A tleap script that builds the chain and sets N, CA, C and O, in Angstrom:
source leaprc.protein.ff14SB
mol = sequence {
  NMET GLY TRP ALA PHE ASP ALA GLY LYS ILE
  ALA LEU THR ALA LEU ILE ILE PHE SER ILE
  ALA GLN ILE SER GLU ARG SER THR LEU MET
  ALA ALA VAL LEU ALA SER ILE PRO ILE VAL
  THR VAL LEU SER MET MET MET MET HIE HIE
  GLU GLY GLN SER ALA MET GLU ILE SER GLY
  PHE ALA LYS ASP ILE VAL TRP LEU LEU ILE
  PRO SER LEU LEU MET PHE ILE VAL MET PRO
  TRP LEU ILE GLU SER ARG SER TRP GLU PHE
  TYR PRO ALA LEU ALA ALA GLY LEU ALA CYS
  THR VAL SER GLY TYR PHE LEU MET ILE GLN
  MET MET ASP ARG PHE GLY LEU SER CTHR
}
set mol.1.N position { 10.634 -21.733 -15.553 }
set mol.1.CA position { 10.856 -21.132 -14.256 }
set mol.1.C position { 9.974 -19.904 -14.052 }
set mol.1.O position { 9.726 -19.531 -12.906 }
set mol.2.N position { 9.498 -19.270 -15.098 }
set mol.2.CA position { 8.680 -18.069 -14.995 }
set mol.2.C position { 7.441 -18.264 -14.158 }
set mol.2.O position { 7.153 -17.455 -13.276 }
set mol.3.N position { 6.700 -19.330 -14.421 }
set mol.3.CA position { 5.462 -19.550 -13.680 }
set mol.3.C position { 5.749 -19.888 -12.228 }
set mol.3.O position { 4.963 -19.522 -11.355 }
set mol.4.N position { 6.846 -20.571 -11.940 }
set mol.4.CA position { 7.192 -20.918 -10.563 }
set mol.4.C position { 7.528 -19.658 -9.764 }
set mol.4.O position { 7.137 -19.521 -8.605 }
set mol.5.N position { 8.254 -18.747 -10.401 }
set mol.5.CA position { 8.595 -17.487 -9.738 }
set mol.5.C position { 7.329 -16.683 -9.453 }
set mol.5.O position { 7.177 -16.125 -8.366 }
set mol.6.N position { 6.423 -16.623 -10.426 }
set mol.6.CA position { 5.154 -15.909 -10.236 }
set mol.6.C position { 4.332 -16.551 -9.127 }
set mol.6.O position { 3.748 -15.852 -8.298 }
set mol.7.N position { 4.285 -17.878 -9.109 }
set mol.7.CA position { 3.547 -18.587 -8.056 }
set mol.7.C position { 4.171 -18.305 -6.693 }
set mol.7.O position { 3.459 -18.161 -5.700 }
set mol.8.N position { 5.485 -18.228 -6.644 }
set mol.8.CA position { 6.171 -17.908 -5.394 }
set mol.8.C position { 5.833 -16.510 -4.906 }
set mol.8.O position { 5.637 -16.299 -3.709 }
set mol.9.N position { 5.762 -15.548 -5.829 }
set mol.9.CA position { 5.395 -14.179 -5.460 }
set mol.9.C position { 3.979 -14.146 -4.883 }
set mol.9.O position { 3.726 -13.477 -3.881 }
set mol.10.N position { 3.070 -14.862 -5.515 }
set mol.10.CA position { 1.686 -14.902 -5.032 }
set mol.10.C position { 1.620 -15.552 -3.653 }
set mol.10.O position { 0.938 -15.052 -2.758 }
set mol.11.N position { 2.322 -16.657 -3.484 }
set mol.11.CA position { 2.320 -17.365 -2.198 }
set mol.11.C position { 2.920 -16.502 -1.091 }
set mol.11.O position { 2.394 -16.471 0.022 }
set mol.12.N position { 4.009 -15.806 -1.384 }
set mol.12.CA position { 4.637 -14.948 -0.386 }
set mol.12.C position { 3.710 -13.802 0.015 }
set mol.12.O position { 3.596 -13.480 1.197 }
set mol.13.N position { 3.057 -13.193 -0.953 }
set mol.13.CA position { 2.114 -12.111 -0.671 }
set mol.13.C position { 0.967 -12.613 0.200 }
set mol.13.O position { 0.582 -11.959 1.169 }
set mol.14.N position { 0.429 -13.767 -0.148 }
set mol.14.CA position { -0.660 -14.351 0.642 }
set mol.14.C position { -0.194 -14.675 2.060 }
set mol.14.O position { -0.938 -14.473 3.020 }
set mol.15.N position { 1.022 -15.170 2.194 }
set mol.15.CA position { 1.564 -15.496 3.510 }
set mol.15.C position { 1.703 -14.253 4.382 }
set mol.15.O position { 1.404 -14.293 5.575 }
set mol.16.N position { 2.151 -13.163 3.795 }
set mol.16.CA position { 2.298 -11.911 4.549 }
set mol.16.C position { 0.936 -11.434 5.039 }
set mol.16.O position { 0.788 -11.086 6.210 }
set mol.17.N position { -0.050 -11.416 4.166 }
set mol.17.CA position { -1.392 -10.957 4.550 }
set mol.17.C position { -1.989 -11.877 5.609 }
set mol.17.O position { -2.544 -11.409 6.603 }
set mol.18.N position { -1.875 -13.176 5.395 }
set mol.18.CA position { -2.395 -14.144 6.359 }
set mol.18.C position { -1.725 -13.974 7.720 }
set mol.18.O position { -2.395 -13.997 8.753 }
set mol.19.N position { -0.402 -13.804 7.719 }
set mol.19.CA position { 0.334 -13.664 8.981 }
set mol.19.C position { -0.108 -12.430 9.750 }
set mol.19.O position { -0.307 -12.486 10.964 }
set mol.20.N position { -0.259 -11.326 9.050 }
set mol.20.CA position { -0.688 -10.093 9.719 }
set mol.20.C position { -2.096 -10.264 10.284 }
set mol.20.O position { -2.373 -9.808 11.394 }
set mol.21.N position { -2.988 -10.911 9.538 }
set mol.21.CA position { -4.350 -11.149 10.033 }
set mol.21.C position { -4.329 -12.040 11.274 }
set mol.21.O position { -5.072 -11.792 12.223 }
set mol.22.N position { -3.493 -13.063 11.276 }
set mol.22.CA position { -3.394 -13.957 12.434 }
set mol.22.C position { -2.830 -13.230 13.643 }
set mol.22.O position { -3.327 -13.397 14.757 }
set mol.23.N position { -1.804 -12.431 13.434 }
set mol.23.CA position { -1.183 -11.686 14.532 }
set mol.23.C position { -2.170 -10.679 15.112 }
set mol.23.O position { -2.149 -10.412 16.313 }
set mol.24.N position { -3.035 -10.118 14.265 }
set mol.24.CA position { -4.007 -9.120 14.740 }
set mol.24.C position { -4.977 -9.707 15.755 }
set mol.24.O position { -5.556 -8.969 16.552 }
set mol.25.N position { -5.163 -11.028 15.737 }
set mol.25.CA position { -6.047 -11.662 16.719 }
set mol.25.C position { -5.441 -11.606 18.122 }
set mol.25.O position { -6.162 -11.632 19.119 }
set mol.26.N position { -4.120 -11.529 18.189 }
set mol.26.CA position { -3.437 -11.466 19.475 }
set mol.26.C position { -3.090 -10.033 19.867 }
set mol.26.O position { -3.188 -9.659 21.036 }
set mol.27.N position { -2.681 -9.228 18.872 }
set mol.27.CA position { -2.263 -7.856 19.160 }
set mol.27.C position { -2.464 -6.987 17.920 }
set mol.27.O position { -1.757 -7.139 16.924 }
set mol.28.N position { -3.419 -6.090 17.992 }
set mol.28.CA position { -3.640 -5.202 16.849 }
set mol.28.C position { -2.463 -4.252 16.659 }
set mol.28.O position { -2.149 -3.865 15.533 }
set mol.29.N position { -1.812 -3.877 17.761 }
set mol.29.CA position { -0.651 -2.993 17.640 }
set mol.29.C position { 0.479 -3.683 16.881 }
set mol.29.O position { 1.067 -3.089 15.978 }
set mol.30.N position { 0.787 -4.925 17.234 }
set mol.30.CA position { 1.857 -5.649 16.542 }
set mol.30.C position { 1.499 -5.865 15.069 }
set mol.30.O position { 2.354 -5.747 14.192 }
set mol.31.N position { 0.246 -6.177 14.812 }
set mol.31.CA position { -0.190 -6.341 13.418 }
set mol.31.C position { -0.049 -5.029 12.659 }
set mol.31.O position { 0.362 -5.020 11.499 }
set mol.32.N position { -0.390 -3.921 13.313 }
set mol.32.CA position { -0.253 -2.607 12.667 }
set mol.32.C position { 1.209 -2.285 12.383 }
set mol.32.O position { 1.536 -1.736 11.331 }
set mol.33.N position { 2.081 -2.626 13.318 }
set mol.33.CA position { 3.515 -2.401 13.098 }
set mol.33.C position { 3.975 -3.190 11.880 }
set mol.33.O position { 4.653 -2.650 11.005 }
set mol.34.N position { 3.610 -4.459 11.823 }
set mol.34.CA position { 4.026 -5.290 10.688 }
set mol.34.C position { 3.412 -4.812 9.380 }
set mol.34.O position { 4.073 -4.818 8.341 }
set mol.35.N position { 2.154 -4.398 9.427 }
set mol.35.CA position { 1.487 -3.930 8.206 }
set mol.35.C position { 2.073 -2.602 7.733 }
set mol.35.O position { 2.069 -2.316 6.536 }
set mol.36.N position { 2.575 -1.791 8.662 }
set mol.36.CA position { 3.106 -0.488 8.270 }
set mol.36.C position { 4.516 -0.569 7.694 }
set mol.36.O position { 4.970 0.358 7.023 }
set mol.37.N position { 5.197 -1.661 7.952 }
set mol.37.CA position { 6.533 -1.840 7.368 }
set mol.37.C position { 6.340 -2.035 5.869 }
set mol.37.O position { 5.475 -2.807 5.454 }
set mol.38.N position { 7.119 -1.359 5.069 }
set mol.38.CA position { 6.917 -1.469 3.619 }
set mol.38.C position { 7.438 -2.788 3.032 }
set mol.38.O position { 8.223 -2.797 2.083 }
set mol.39.N position { 6.979 -3.904 3.625 }
set mol.39.CA position { 7.420 -5.224 3.184 }
set mol.39.C position { 7.100 -5.441 1.715 }
set mol.39.O position { 7.948 -5.900 0.949 }
set mol.40.N position { 5.886 -5.113 1.326 }
set mol.40.CA position { 5.464 -5.334 -0.060 }
set mol.40.C position { 6.307 -4.482 -1.013 }
set mol.40.O position { 6.682 -4.932 -2.095 }
set mol.41.N position { 6.596 -3.259 -0.601 }
set mol.41.CA position { 7.409 -2.385 -1.447 }
set mol.41.C position { 8.826 -2.934 -1.599 }
set mol.41.O position { 9.367 -2.981 -2.704 }
set mol.42.N position { 9.415 -3.341 -0.495 }
set mol.42.CA position { 10.777 -3.892 -0.547 }
set mol.42.C position { 10.807 -5.146 -1.412 }
set mol.42.O position { 11.684 -5.299 -2.261 }
set mol.43.N position { 9.852 -6.037 -1.197 }
set mol.43.CA position { 9.798 -7.257 -2.011 }
set mol.43.C position { 9.564 -6.922 -3.484 }
set mol.43.O position { 10.150 -7.548 -4.367 }
set mol.44.N position { 8.712 -5.940 -3.743 }
set mol.44.CA position { 8.460 -5.535 -5.128 }
set mol.44.C position { 9.731 -5.027 -5.790 }
set mol.44.O position { 10.020 -5.366 -6.938 }
set mol.45.N position { 10.488 -4.213 -5.063 }
set mol.45.CA position { 11.737 -3.699 -5.634 }
set mol.45.C position { 12.740 -4.826 -5.876 }
set mol.45.O position { 13.453 -4.824 -6.879 }
set mol.46.N position { 12.791 -5.780 -4.961 }
set mol.46.CA position { 13.692 -6.917 -5.152 }
set mol.46.C position { 13.277 -7.731 -6.376 }
set mol.46.O position { 14.125 -8.173 -7.151 }
set mol.47.N position { 11.978 -7.926 -6.543 }
set mol.47.CA position { 11.480 -8.678 -7.698 }
set mol.47.C position { 11.728 -7.912 -8.996 }
set mol.47.O position { 12.074 -8.504 -10.018 }
set mol.48.N position { 11.548 -6.581 -8.947 }
set mol.48.CA position { 11.826 -5.764 -10.125 }
set mol.48.C position { 13.291 -5.913 -10.537 }
set mol.48.O position { 13.606 -6.056 -11.719 }
set mol.49.N position { 14.178 -5.878 -9.545 }
set mol.49.CA position { 15.609 -6.040 -9.816 }
set mol.49.C position { 15.893 -7.426 -10.388 }
set mol.49.O position { 16.638 -7.570 -11.358 }
set mol.50.N position { 15.291 -8.437 -9.778 }
set mol.50.CA position { 15.481 -9.816 -10.235 }
set mol.50.C position { 14.995 -9.991 -11.677 }
set mol.50.O position { 15.571 -10.760 -12.446 }
set mol.51.N position { 13.936 -9.272 -12.028 }
set mol.51.CA position { 13.360 -9.393 -13.366 }
set mol.51.C position { 14.042 -8.477 -14.385 }
set mol.51.O position { 13.610 -8.403 -15.535 }
set mol.52.N position { 15.110 -7.774 -13.967 }
set mol.52.CA position { 15.929 -7.050 -14.920 }
set mol.52.C position { 15.708 -5.555 -15.025 }
set mol.52.O position { 16.304 -4.911 -15.889 }
set mol.53.N position { 14.874 -4.985 -14.176 }
set mol.53.CA position { 14.708 -3.535 -14.244 }
set mol.53.C position { 15.955 -2.863 -13.674 }
set mol.53.O position { 16.601 -3.393 -12.770 }
set mol.54.N position { 16.279 -1.703 -14.208 }
set mol.54.CA position { 17.494 -1.010 -13.802 }
set mol.54.C position { 17.321 -0.364 -12.424 }
set mol.54.O position { 16.206 -0.170 -11.939 }
set mol.55.N position { 18.449 -0.043 -11.823 }
set mol.55.CA position { 18.425 0.645 -10.533 }
set mol.55.C position { 17.725 2.001 -10.660 }
set mol.55.O position { 17.039 2.434 -9.735 }
set mol.56.N position { 17.895 2.666 -11.797 }
set mol.56.CA position { 17.232 3.957 -12.018 }
set mol.56.C position { 15.713 3.798 -12.080 }
set mol.56.O position { 14.987 4.636 -11.545 }
set mol.57.N position { 15.227 2.744 -12.719 }
set mol.57.CA position { 13.781 2.495 -12.775 }
set mol.57.C position { 13.236 2.206 -11.382 }
set mol.57.O position { 12.162 2.683 -11.018 }
set mol.58.N position { 13.969 1.437 -10.620 }
set mol.58.CA position { 13.534 1.100 -9.263 }
set mol.58.C position { 13.585 2.341 -8.378 }
set mol.58.O position { 12.726 2.522 -7.515 }
set mol.59.N position { 14.580 3.192 -8.583 }
set mol.59.CA position { 14.671 4.445 -7.845 }
set mol.59.C position { 13.463 5.334 -8.157 }
set mol.59.O position { 12.897 5.951 -7.255 }
set mol.60.N position { 13.070 5.399 -9.426 }
set mol.60.CA position { 11.891 6.171 -9.808 }
set mol.60.C position { 10.628 5.625 -9.162 }
set mol.60.O position { 9.766 6.385 -8.723 }
set mol.61.N position { 10.524 4.310 -9.108 }
set mol.61.CA position { 9.409 3.639 -8.446 }
set mol.61.C position { 9.352 4.064 -6.976 }
set mol.61.O position { 8.284 4.400 -6.464 }
set mol.62.N position { 10.499 4.048 -6.305 }
set mol.62.CA position { 10.559 4.418 -4.888 }
set mol.62.C position { 10.161 5.878 -4.686 }
set mol.62.O position { 9.438 6.197 -3.742 }
set mol.63.N position { 10.627 6.771 -5.570 }
set mol.63.CA position { 10.263 8.186 -5.446 }
set mol.63.C position { 8.773 8.397 -5.687 }
set mol.63.O position { 8.146 9.208 -5.005 }
set mol.64.N position { 8.201 7.681 -6.646 }
set mol.64.CA position { 6.756 7.798 -6.884 }
set mol.64.C position { 5.964 7.340 -5.659 }
set mol.64.O position { 4.928 7.919 -5.330 }
set mol.65.N position { 6.451 6.309 -4.995 }
set mol.65.CA position { 5.765 5.816 -3.793 }
set mol.65.C position { 5.737 6.891 -2.718 }
set mol.65.O position { 4.726 7.054 -2.035 }
set mol.66.N position { 6.828 7.622 -2.559 }
set mol.66.CA position { 6.871 8.674 -1.539 }
set mol.66.C position { 5.716 9.654 -1.732 }
set mol.66.O position { 5.017 9.995 -0.777 }
set mol.67.N position { 5.519 10.104 -2.968 }
set mol.67.CA position { 4.442 11.058 -3.231 }
set mol.67.C position { 3.071 10.422 -3.048 }
set mol.67.O position { 2.135 11.095 -2.617 }
set mol.68.N position { 2.936 9.150 -3.363 }
set mol.68.CA position { 1.625 8.493 -3.273 }
set mol.68.C position { 1.300 8.024 -1.852 }
set mol.68.O position { 0.171 7.611 -1.585 }
set mol.69.N position { 2.258 8.081 -0.954 }
set mol.69.CA position { 1.953 7.771 0.443 }
set mol.69.C position { 0.996 8.802 1.033 }
set mol.69.O position { 0.156 8.476 1.871 }
set mol.70.N position { 1.130 10.028 0.594 }
set mol.70.CA position { 0.303 11.106 1.153 }
set mol.70.C position { -1.190 10.815 0.967 }
set mol.70.O position { -1.923 10.825 1.956 }
set mol.71.N position { -1.673 10.558 -0.255 }
set mol.71.CA position { -3.107 10.262 -0.366 }
set mol.71.C position { -3.495 8.913 0.236 }
set mol.71.O position { -4.654 8.718 0.602 }
set mol.72.N position { -2.561 7.991 0.342 }
set mol.72.CA position { -2.916 6.697 0.942 }
set mol.72.C position { -3.245 6.844 2.425 }
set mol.72.O position { -3.965 6.020 2.989 }
set mol.73.N position { -2.726 7.879 3.046 }
set mol.73.CA position { -3.024 8.120 4.458 }
set mol.73.C position { -4.476 8.524 4.684 }
set mol.73.O position { -4.992 8.390 5.794 }
set mol.74.N position { -5.137 9.017 3.643 }
set mol.74.CA position { -6.532 9.437 3.789 }
set mol.74.C position { -7.418 8.313 4.323 }
set mol.74.O position { -8.290 8.555 5.158 }
set mol.75.N position { -7.200 7.093 3.850 }
set mol.75.CA position { -8.027 5.987 4.324 }
set mol.75.C position { -7.870 5.785 5.829 }
set mol.75.O position { -8.844 5.517 6.532 }
set mol.76.N position { -6.637 5.915 6.316 }
set mol.76.CA position { -6.368 5.665 7.724 }
set mol.76.C position { -6.772 6.831 8.618 }
set mol.76.O position { -6.754 6.716 9.843 }
set mol.77.N position { -7.130 7.940 8.009 }
set mol.77.CA position { -7.674 9.082 8.749 }
set mol.77.C position { -9.200 9.068 8.674 }
set mol.77.O position { -9.873 9.188 9.698 }
set mol.78.N position { -9.741 8.923 7.480 }
set mol.78.CA position { -11.186 9.022 7.260 }
set mol.78.C position { -11.934 7.840 7.875 }
set mol.78.O position { -12.931 8.040 8.570 }
set mol.79.N position { -11.477 6.628 7.634 }
set mol.79.CA position { -12.207 5.448 8.105 }
set mol.79.C position { -12.370 5.432 9.634 }
set mol.79.O position { -13.499 5.301 10.107 }
set mol.80.N position { -11.299 5.559 10.421 }
set mol.80.CA position { -11.505 5.572 11.878 }
set mol.80.C position { -12.357 6.744 12.351 }
set mol.80.O position { -13.142 6.603 13.290 }
set mol.81.N position { -12.207 7.901 11.706 }
set mol.81.CA position { -13.010 9.058 12.088 }
set mol.81.C position { -14.492 8.780 11.875 }
set mol.81.O position { -15.317 9.107 12.729 }
set mol.82.N position { -14.833 8.176 10.736 }
set mol.82.CA position { -16.241 7.868 10.464 }
set mol.82.C position { -16.792 6.837 11.442 }
set mol.82.O position { -17.937 6.942 11.882 }
set mol.83.N position { -15.987 5.849 11.778 }
set mol.83.CA position { -16.444 4.809 12.711 }
set mol.83.C position { -16.589 5.371 14.123 }
set mol.83.O position { -17.606 5.154 14.781 }
set mol.84.N position { -15.569 6.094 14.583 }
set mol.84.CA position { -15.553 6.549 15.975 }
set mol.84.C position { -16.395 7.798 16.215 }
set mol.84.O position { -17.097 7.887 17.222 }
set mol.85.N position { -16.330 8.751 15.308 }
set mol.85.CA position { -17.026 10.027 15.529 }
set mol.85.C position { -18.416 10.080 14.925 }
set mol.85.O position { -19.285 10.800 15.417 }
set mol.86.N position { -18.626 9.328 13.871 }
set mol.86.CA position { -19.908 9.384 13.168 }
set mol.86.C position { -20.710 8.090 13.282 }
set mol.86.O position { -21.808 7.986 12.736 }
set mol.87.N position { -20.161 7.107 13.990 }
set mol.87.CA position { -20.832 5.821 14.245 }
set mol.87.C position { -21.213 5.071 12.974 }
set mol.87.O position { -22.247 4.406 12.922 }
set mol.88.N position { -20.375 5.183 11.954 }
set mol.88.CA position { -20.610 4.428 10.726 }
set mol.88.C position { -20.255 2.972 10.971 }
set mol.88.O position { -19.438 2.656 11.835 }
set mol.89.N position { -20.874 2.095 10.204 }
set mol.89.CA position { -20.504 0.685 10.217 }
set mol.89.C position { -19.195 0.509 9.459 }
set mol.89.O position { -18.769 1.400 8.724 }
set mol.90.N position { -18.559 -0.649 9.642 }
set mol.90.CA position { -17.235 -0.898 9.072 }
set mol.90.C position { -17.186 -0.755 7.555 }
set mol.90.O position { -16.382 0.023 7.041 }
set mol.91.N position { -18.026 -1.487 6.830 }
set mol.91.CA position { -17.913 -1.484 5.364 }
set mol.91.C position { -18.229 -0.129 4.724 }
set mol.91.O position { -17.513 0.275 3.807 }
set mol.92.N position { -19.262 0.588 5.162 }
set mol.92.CA position { -19.455 1.930 4.596 }
set mol.92.C position { -18.273 2.870 4.900 }
set mol.92.O position { -17.871 3.662 4.048 }
set mol.93.N position { -17.723 2.773 6.118 }
set mol.93.CA position { -16.574 3.611 6.468 }
set mol.93.C position { -15.351 3.221 5.641 }
set mol.93.O position { -14.597 4.084 5.192 }
set mol.94.N position { -15.160 1.926 5.444 }
set mol.94.CA position { -14.047 1.462 4.608 }
set mol.94.C position { -14.210 1.960 3.174 }
set mol.94.O position { -13.251 2.427 2.559 }
set mol.95.N position { -15.421 1.859 2.650 }
set mol.95.CA position { -15.685 2.312 1.277 }
set mol.95.C position { -15.430 3.815 1.151 }
set mol.95.O position { -14.843 4.263 0.166 }
set mol.96.N position { -15.862 4.584 2.129 }
set mol.96.CA position { -15.636 6.039 2.092 }
set mol.96.C position { -14.142 6.349 2.189 }
set mol.96.O position { -13.645 7.234 1.492 }
set mol.97.N position { -13.427 5.624 3.051 }
set mol.97.CA position { -11.988 5.815 3.168 }
set mol.97.C position { -11.273 5.478 1.869 }
set mol.97.O position { -10.369 6.197 1.443 }
set mol.98.N position { -11.682 4.383 1.243 }
set mol.98.CA position { -11.080 4.003 -0.038 }
set mol.98.C position { -11.421 5.015 -1.123 }
set mol.98.O position { -10.572 5.337 -1.954 }
set mol.99.N position { -12.648 5.518 -1.126 }
set mol.99.CA position { -13.038 6.527 -2.119 }
set mol.99.C position { -12.209 7.794 -1.945 }
set mol.99.O position { -11.789 8.400 -2.931 }
set mol.100.N position { -11.972 8.197 -0.708 }
set mol.100.CA position { -11.120 9.367 -0.462 }
set mol.100.C position { -9.698 9.104 -0.942 }
set mol.100.O position { -9.061 9.985 -1.521 }
set mol.101.N position { -9.203 7.898 -0.703 }
set mol.101.CA position { -7.846 7.553 -1.131 }
set mol.101.C position { -7.739 7.555 -2.648 }
set mol.101.O position { -6.779 8.094 -3.198 }
set mol.102.N position { -8.711 6.960 -3.331 }
set mol.102.CA position { -8.694 6.941 -4.795 }
set mol.102.C position { -8.743 8.369 -5.334 }
set mol.102.O position { -8.013 8.712 -6.264 }
set mol.103.N position { -9.603 9.195 -4.749 }
set mol.103.CA position { -9.670 10.601 -5.162 }
set mol.103.C position { -8.341 11.303 -4.903 }
set mol.103.O position { -7.867 12.087 -5.725 }
set mol.104.N position { -7.753 11.012 -3.756 }
set mol.104.CA position { -6.457 11.592 -3.428 }
set mol.104.C position { -5.375 11.156 -4.398 }
set mol.104.O position { -4.530 11.961 -4.792 }
set mol.105.N position { -5.394 9.871 -4.790 }
set mol.105.CA position { -4.427 9.386 -5.779 }
set mol.105.C position { -4.604 10.145 -7.097 }
set mol.105.O position { -3.630 10.595 -7.700 }
set mol.106.N position { -5.838 10.280 -7.527 }
set mol.106.CA position { -6.116 10.981 -8.775 }
set mol.106.C position { -5.552 12.400 -8.729 }
set mol.106.O position { -4.876 12.834 -9.661 }
set mol.107.N position { -5.831 13.116 -7.649 }
set mol.107.CA position { -5.332 14.486 -7.517 }
set mol.107.C position { -3.806 14.532 -7.418 }
set mol.107.O position { -3.169 15.391 -8.027 }
set mol.108.N position { -3.224 13.611 -6.653 }
set mol.108.CA position { -1.772 13.610 -6.488 }
set mol.108.C position { -1.067 13.285 -7.802 }
set mol.108.O position { -0.042 13.890 -8.119 }
set mol.109.N position { -1.601 12.344 -8.564 }
set mol.109.CA position { -0.996 12.007 -9.857 }
set mol.109.C position { -1.050 13.218 -10.791 }
set mol.109.O position { -0.092 13.490 -11.516 }
set mol.110.N position { -2.161 13.937 -10.773 }
set mol.110.CA position { -2.245 15.162 -11.578 }
set mol.110.C position { -1.203 16.183 -11.130 }
set mol.110.O position { -0.557 16.823 -11.960 }
set mol.111.N position { -1.044 16.331 -9.819 }
set mol.111.CA position { -0.046 17.275 -9.309 }
set mol.111.C position { 1.371 16.822 -9.657 }
set mol.111.O position { 2.218 17.639 -10.015 }
set mol.112.N position { 1.623 15.521 -9.551 }
set mol.112.CA position { 2.949 15.000 -9.896 }
set mol.112.C position { 3.277 15.275 -11.358 }
set mol.112.O position { 4.394 15.670 -11.691 }
set mol.113.N position { 2.287 15.060 -12.231 }
set mol.113.CA position { 2.499 15.342 -13.656 }
set mol.113.C position { 2.701 16.840 -13.903 }
set mol.113.O position { 3.577 17.245 -14.667 }
set mol.114.N position { 1.889 17.635 -13.253 }
set mol.114.CA position { 1.943 19.096 -13.471 }
set mol.114.C position { 3.272 19.689 -13.024 }
set mol.114.O position { 3.819 20.574 -13.682 }
set mol.115.N position { 3.788 19.196 -11.902 }
set mol.115.CA position { 5.019 19.759 -11.355 }
set mol.115.C position { 6.259 18.932 -11.667 }
set mol.115.O position { 7.332 19.183 -11.117 }
set mol.116.N position { 6.115 17.945 -12.549 }
set mol.116.CA position { 7.264 17.141 -12.973 }
set mol.116.C position { 7.848 16.256 -11.891 }
set mol.116.O position { 9.056 16.024 -11.862 }
set mol.117.N position { 7.005 15.760 -11.004 }
set mol.117.CA position { 7.478 14.932 -9.893 }
set mol.117.C position { 7.454 13.441 -10.202 }
set mol.117.O position { 8.078 12.653 -9.490 }
set mol.118.N position { 6.744 13.046 -11.251 }
set mol.118.CA position { 6.659 11.619 -11.576 }
set mol.118.C position { 7.788 11.233 -12.516 }
set mol.118.O position { 8.341 12.063 -13.238 }
set mol.119.N position { 8.113 9.937 -12.483 }
set mol.119.CA position { 9.215 9.459 -13.330 }
set mol.119.C position { 8.719 8.979 -14.664 }
set mol.119.O position { 9.512 8.544 -15.499 }
savepdb mol mol.pdb
quit
């Protein structure tokens, strides 16, 4: 049953991404709403519970996500700014946004460790 459960997780993840991409062809706002819902996080926590992780471990996971949301926002600030204000092409702007996010994650993880915020 292990491989079937893993295959199901992969299929569900692919279905969510595919659905959001399809919806974006009709309405970018609706796709953004669906993409902003923490579907992946909720499903991940449910899978963690199903696989035997304790409620305390899942709670720690949720708290870590709260702190890591802050640097993840960098991509959604930097990328549109580069495209709209600096006339960058999509892929270079995406790469710069991702680089800022990765840098932000690195700094936030250091801060979480330094101030005892990580689980």
